[in-house]
Structure formats: C-alpha cells, structure tokens
C-alpha positions in Angstrom: 0.0 0.0 0.0 1.2 3.5 -0.8 2.7 5.5 2.1 1.4 8.7 0.6 -2.0 7.9 -0.6 -3.2 9.9 -3.6 -7.0 10.0 -4.1 -8.0 9.4 -7.7 -11.8 9.1 -7.2 -14.1 10.9 -4.7 -17.8 10.2 -4.6 -19.9 12.3 -2.3 -23.7 12.2 -1.4 -24.5 10.2 -4.6 -28.2 9.5 -5.0 -29.7 7.7 -8.0 -33.3 6.8 -8.8 -35.0 4.8 -11.5 -38.4 5.1 -13.0 -40.0 1.7 -13.2 -43.5 0.3 -13.7 -43.6 -0.4 -10.0 -42.8 3.2 -9.1 -39.8 5.4 -8.4 -36.9 3.2 -7.1 -34.3 5.1 -4.9 -31.5 2.7 -5.8 -28.5 4.7 -4.4 -29.1 6.8 -1.3 -26.3 9.1 -0.4 -23.2 7.1 -1.2 -19.7 8.3 -0.2 -16.7 6.5 -1.6 -12.9 7.1 -2.1 -10.4 5.3 -4.3 -6.7 5.8 -4.1 -4.0 5.4 -6.7 -2.6 1.8 -7.0 -5.1 0.4 -4.5 -7.9 -2.1 -4.7 -11.4 -1.3 -3.4 -13.9 -4.1 -3.1 -17.7 -3.2 -3.0 -19.6 -6.1 -1.4 -23.3 -6.8 -0.7 -26.2 -8.9 -1.8 -27.8 -8.6 -5.3 -29.7 -5.3 -5.6 -27.6 -3.5 -3.0 -26.5 -0.9 -5.5 -22.9 -2.1 -6.3 -23.2 -2.2 -10.1 -25.4 1.0 -10.3 -22.7 3.0 -8.4 -19.9 1.9 -10.8 -22.1 2.4 -13.9 -22.6 6.0 -12.7 -18.8 6.3 -12.6 -18.6 5.1 -16.2 -21.6 7.3 -17.2 -23.5 4.3 -18.5 -26.7 4.4 -16.4 -29.8 2.9 -18.0 -32.1 5.5 -19.8 -34.6 5.3 -16.9 -31.9 6.2 -14.3 -31.4 9.7 -12.9 -28.6 11.0 -10.7 -30.6 13.0 -8.2 -27.7 14.6 -6.4 -24.0 14.2 -5.5 -20.7 14.3 -7.2 -18.2 11.8 -8.8 -14.9 13.7 -8.8 -12.1 12.1 -10.9 -8.5 13.3 -10.7 -5.9 12.8 -13.3 -2.7 14.4 -14.7 -2.3 15.8 -18.2 -0.1 13.5 -20.2 1.8 16.4 -21.8 2.0 19.1 -19.2 1.8 17.0 -16.0 -0.9 19.4 -14.7 -3.4 18.0 -12.2 -7.1 18.1 -13.1 -10.2 17.2 -11.1 -13.5 17.0 -12.9 -17.0 16.0 -11.8 -18.2 13.2 -14.0 -21.8 13.9 -13.1 -21.5 17.4 -14.7 -19.8 16.1 -17.9 -21.8 16.0 -21.1 -22.5 12.6 -22.7 -20.0 13.5 -25.5 -17.2 14.2 -23.0 -17.9 11.1 -21.0 -17.6 9.1 -24.2 -14.4 10.9 -25.3 -12.6 11.2 -22.0 -13.9 8.7 -19.5 -15.2 5.5 -20.9 -12.4 3.1 -21.9 -9.8 5.9 -21.8 -9.5 6.9 -18.2 -11.8 4.4 -16.6 -12.4 0.9 -18.1 -14.8 -1.9 -17.0 -14.6 -5.7 -17.1 -18.1 -7.1 -17.0 -19.4 -10.3 -15.5 -20.2 -12.2 -18.7 -17.6 -11.9 -21.5 -20.1 -12.8 -24.2 -22.2 -9.7 -23.4 -19.1 -7.5 -23.8 -17.8 -8.9 -27.0 -19.2 -8.4 -30.5 -19.8 -11.8 -32.0 -19.4 -10.5 -35.6 -16.0 -8.9 -35.1 -12.6 -10.6 -34.7 -10.8 -10.4 -31.4 -8.0 -8.3 -32.9 -10.4 -5.7 -34.3 -12.2 -5.3 -30.9 -8.9 -4.6 -29.1 -7.7 -2.2 -31.7 -10.9 -0.2 -32.0 -10.5 1.8 -28.7 -6.9 2.7 -29.5 -7.9 4.0 -32.9 -10.9 5.9 -31.5 -9.3 7.5 -28.5 -5.7 7.9 -29.5 -6.0 8.0 -33.4 -3.4 5.3 -33.7 -2.6 3.9 -37.1 -3.9 0.3 -37.8 -0.3 -1.0 -37.8 0.5 0.5 -34.4 -2.8 -0.6 -32.9 -2.3 -4.1 -34.3 1.2 -4.4 -32.7 -0.1 -3.1 -29.3 -3.1 -5.5 -29.5 -0.8 -8.5 -29.9 1.3 -7.2 -27.0 -1.9 -6.9 -24.8 -2.9 -10.5 -25.7 0.5 -11.7 -24.6 0.2 -9.6 -21.4 -3.2 -11.2 -20.5 -1.6 -14.7 -21.0 -3.1 -15.7 -24.4 -0.6 -17.9 -26.3 -0.2 -17.7 -30.1 -1.5 -14.1 -29.9 -1.1 -13.3 -33.7 -3.3 -16.3 -34.6 -5.9 -15.4 -31.9 -6.2 -11.9 -33.4 -8.1 -13.4 -36.3 -10.5 -15.5 -34.1 -14.1 -14.6 -33.3 -15.4 -14.8 -29.7 -17.3 -18.1 -30.2 -14.0 -19.8 -31.1 -12.5 -19.1 -27.6 -13.2 -20.7 -24.2 -14.9 -18.7 -21.4 -11.6 -18.0 -19.6 -9.9 -16.9 -22.9 -12.8 -14.6 -23.7 -12.6 -13.0 -20.2 -8.8 -12.4 -20.9 -9.7 -10.7 -24.2 -12.2 -8.5 -22.3 -9.4 -7.5 -19.9 -7.1 -6.8 -22.9 -9.8 -4.5 -24.4 -10.2 -2.7 -21.0 -6.5 -2.1 -20.8 -6.1 -1.0 -24.5 -6.2 2.7 -23.7 -4.1 2.5 -20.5 -6.9 3.5 -18.1 -6.1 4.8 -14.6 -9.0 2.9 -13.0 -10.2 -0.6 -13.8 -13.7 -1.6 -12.6 -14.3 -5.4 -12.4 -17.9 -6.3 -12.1 -18.0 -9.9 -10.8 -15.3 -10.7 -13.4 -15.0 -14.4 -12.5 -18.7 -15.4 -11.9 -19.2 -17.0 -15.3 -15.9 -19.1 -15.0 -15.0 -22.3 -13.3 -13.0 -22.2 -10.1 -9.6 -23.0 -11.5 -9.9 -20.3 -14.2 -11.3 -17.8 -11.6 -8.1 -18.0 -9.6 -6.0 -17.4 -12.7 -8.1 -14.4 -13.8 -7.8 -12.8 -10.3 -4.0 -13.4 -10.4 -3.8 -11.9 -13.8 -5.7 -8.7 -12.8 -3.4 -8.4 -9.7 -0.2 -8.8 -11.8 -1.4 -6.2 -14.4 -2.4 -3.8 -11.6 1.2 -4.0 -10.1 2.8 -3.5 -13.5 0.7 -0.5 -14.5 0.0 0.9 -11.0 -3.8 0.7 -11.7 -6.5 1.5 -9.2 -9.1 -1.3 -9.2 -12.7 -1.5 -8.0 -14.0 -5.0 -7.6 -17.8 -5.6 -7.4 -18.5 -8.9 -5.8 -20.7 -10.8 -3.4 -17.9 -13.4 -3.0 -16.0 -12.6 0.2 -13.4 -15.2 -0.7 -12.4 -13.1 -3.7 -12.3 -9.9 -1.5 -9.9 -11.6 1.0 -7.5 -12.4 -1.9 -7.5 -9.1 -3.8 -8.8 -6.1 -1.8 -6.9 -3.4 0.2 -10.1 -1.7 1.3 -13.8 -2.9 1.5 -17.1 -1.0 1.3 -20.1 -3.0 2.4 -23.3 -2.0 0.7 -26.9 -2.5 1.7 -30.1 -1.1 0.2 -28.2 1.6 -1.8 -26.0 2.8 1.1 -22.5 2.1 2.3 -23.0 0.6 5.8 -19.4 -0.3 6.7 -16.0 0.8 5.4 -12.5 -0.3 6.3 -9.3 -2.0 5.4 -9.6 -5.7 4.4 -8.3 -6.7 7.9 -10.7 -4.3 9.7 -13.7 -5.7 7.9 -12.7 -9.4 8.1 -11.2 -9.5 11.6 -13.2 -6.8 13.4 -16.6 -6.4 11.6 -19.0 -4.2 13.5 -22.2 -4.1 11.4 -24.7 -6.9 11.9 -25.1 -7.1 8.1 -21.3 -7.6 7.7 -21.6 -10.3 10.4 -24.3 -12.0 8.3 -22.2 -11.8 5.1 -19.2 -13.3 6.8 -21.2 -16.0 8.5 -22.7 -17.0 5.1 -19.3 -17.8 3.6 -19.0 -21.5 2.9 -16.6 -23.2 5.3 -15.4 -26.8 5.1 -14.5 -27.0 8.8 -17.8 -25.8 10.2 -19.9 -28.0 12.6 -23.1 -26.6 11.2 -25.1 -28.8 8.8 -26.7 -25.9 7.0 -25.1 -22.8 5.5 -26.1 -19.6 7.3 -28.4 -17.2 5.5 -29.4 -13.7 6.5 -33.1 -13.8 7.5 -35.7 -11.8 5.6 -35.4 -9.9 2.3 -33.9 -6.5 1.3 -36.3 -3.6 1.5 -38.5 -2.3 -1.3 -36.8 0.8 -2.4 -39.9 2.2 -4.2 -41.1 3.0 -0.6 -39.2 5.6 1.5 -37.1 3.7 4.0 -37.6 4.9 7.6 -34.7 4.5 10.0 -32.1 1.8 9.4 -32.9 -0.2 6.2 -31.4 -3.3 7.7 -33.5 -3.1 11.0 -36.3 -5.5 9.9 -33.7 -8.3 9.3 -31.5 -7.4 12.3 -31.9 -9.5 15.4 -29.8 -6.9 17.3 -31.9 -3.9 16.1 -32.5 -1.1 18.7 -35.7 1.0 19.1 -33.9 4.0 17.4 -33.2 1.8 14.3 -36.9 1.9 13.4 -36.9 5.8 13.6 -33.5 7.2 12.6 -31.0 6.3 9.9 -27.6 5.8 11.7 -24.7 8.1 10.7 -21.2 6.8 10.0 -19.4 6.2 13.3 -15.6 6.5 13.3 -14.0 3.4 14.8 -10.3 4.2 14.4 -7.9 3.7 11.5 -9.9 3.6 8.2 -12.8 1.8 9.9 -16.3 3.4 9.9 -19.7 1.8 10.4 -23.3 3.0 10.0 -25.0 1.2 12.9 -26.5 2.5 16.1 -24.8 -0.4 17.9 -21.5 1.7 17.5 -22.9 4.6 19.4 -21.2 5.0 22.8 -24.5 4.8 24.6 -25.7 1.6 22.8 -25.9 -1.7 24.7 -22.8 -3.9 24.2 -23.7 -6.6 21.6 -21.2 -9.3 20.7 -21.0 -10.9 17.2 -22.3 -14.5 17.0 -20.1 -17.0 18.7 -19.7 -19.1 15.5 -18.5 -16.1 13.6 -15.9 -15.3 16.4 -14.5 -18.8 16.0 -14.4 -18.4 12.2 -12.5 -15.1 12.5 -10.0 -16.6 14.9 -9.5 -19.4 12.4 -9.0 -16.9 9.5 -6.5 -15.0 11.5 -4.5 -18.1 12.3 -4.5 -19.3 8.7 -3.3 -15.8 7.6 -0.5 -15.8 10.1 0.6 -19.3 9.1 0.6 -18.3 5.4 2.6 -15.1 6.2 -0.1 -12.6 5.1 
C-alpha cells in the first residue's frame, strides 16, 4: 500500500433513482466513496444493494430510466503532456465528453459475462484495436502491434493467430482475458471489475484474479471490484465497502472488515461464507429480504432483518461512526450509549481461524 495515498476518485452524497412500472426506485441513497492510486477497493453486498449501479454511474452508462438526483463523482488525473493536475465531476460532464474522456480511456470496465461484452461479428483483434484507434487516433499497424502485446500480457498464447479469431472460437476463460485486454487497451487509470469471475469455473477464476493483480502492479492501476464473494475480497482487496439497500454501511481495510466487523449485516455476510470445517449442517443465511426501495425507508434499512436492532433503528437512519484507522460503520450499535452486543459465537470462531490461517501463510 502507498505510504502517501493519492486520491483518484471521490464520490460524495451520490443518490440515483430509476423510473419503473412499480414506481420510483431510490436505488442509491447518499453514497460516499474514495479510491486511491494503485489500491484495490472491493464493494460487497447482496444482489440489488447498488454495487453495479454505483460503478455504472462512474462510467456514465446508467440505463435510460436512471437519474442522478444529487451528488458528485470527482475524478483526478494528470495531463499526459503538461503533467498538470485536473479534477473533474463526471456527473456534470456531457455525454460526448464522457464518451471521449472517461469510458475506456481513463476508466475501463470488465463485465461479468464476457459474451455480453464482445461483438460476435468482429474478430478479437479488431475489438482490441478499436478503442486505441478511436481514443488515440493510432494507425492500424500501431494498434495491431499493441493489441498483440496486450494479448500476450493477459496470457493468451499464439496471440497473432488469436487476433483473427471470433469470440465463439474461444473458451470462457480466454474470452474474459480478451475483455481484460480491451479494457487495458487505452491505458486507463481505473479498472472496474464487475463480478469478473462469476461465469468461469473455479480454476480459471483464480488465474483471472491473479492476472488482474499482476497487471495492476505492472501498471499501478486503481481497481474497483464488485462482488458478493468474500473469498475473492480476501484475496484481492486493500479496502472494503459493504453496501446494503443503496447505502454504504461499513468501510475499512480488508483486515478491519474481516477481523473486526461491526455491522450486523457484515456479520451476516461473513457467516454466510462456505466453510469446510464448520460444525453446522446448514449454510447460514441472513433472514428476511432486502427492503422495497420504491417506498421511503424509515430508520435503518437493515433493521427488519437485524436481530440486534434497537428502538432507534426503526426511527432514525444511523450516521457513520468512526471506529479508528480507516474503519467506519453506520450502525446505532456503534454509538457510545448503545448496549454492548457481541458478534455471533460461530463467527468469532471463524474469524480466529481466518487470523490463524493468515499468520501461518505469512499474510
């Protein structure tokens, strides 16, 4: 981790709503988030918690029925010629500017399913070359040479031959490598990975994660991972943002979140991780369902599912409580006057086991 951390992305009070047949969905409700140069931030939470919507807003690719109601997404970069520092609010940028300056060029995204990202009618080579020609006006010869280098970088053998292949001629793992090559083709500063290994089998998953980490080190990239897989988070993240019902409910370093979680929702997520050594016959699941965001949420959105909920949770939304270091948590249980509530005993045992394993492996 960098000694002098340089913030590259700053999101403040971001609120996003969608018009649907069921009504107005308040999908993102006042999100604050920071990403620093060279670091990896993981955003975790159940499906529908707002992880992907947040990152699509960063890319400027919200669906047509989505509206940014308030907030800012400030992106900082240095001019490649003058070295001058610039900070710009992506929310205020025109569609044309987002297309020209942000998407693919400064911020790139690797999606969950490579087949939805690749054009089945175009060769792999053409798809990698296209962003370089569009953004940097490179000649076809130059773009071709760099595309071959990128295919080698992402671990595709016989790169020249693969340039002529179509997506259906490659395996799932190779297609995802191609998607990563396309994402890297314009040397972005930020790489957003939206569940990048979900569609792949376990052995390929590990290789893709290692590949992204290797490239991150080589290029000093800042990476945002969107995932519900806490096993992936433990492997790749420096910092973690836990999301629930369109809000960030806990923030901290990977050690703070895994070894000292404070929000009952984070307790639930960690308890639901599969574990071969557990005595339980059934996998833990968080009771209840996420709230309906077409209705205004009163108090803490997690309260109806929270066995530790206090009276105040039903009336007031908790603020972020500072817990030391980089650790913050939006739960009334963190208030100095709140009753002392311990995490579940089974989770305590699991955390002790994770700590022991980490110490033994030297992490």
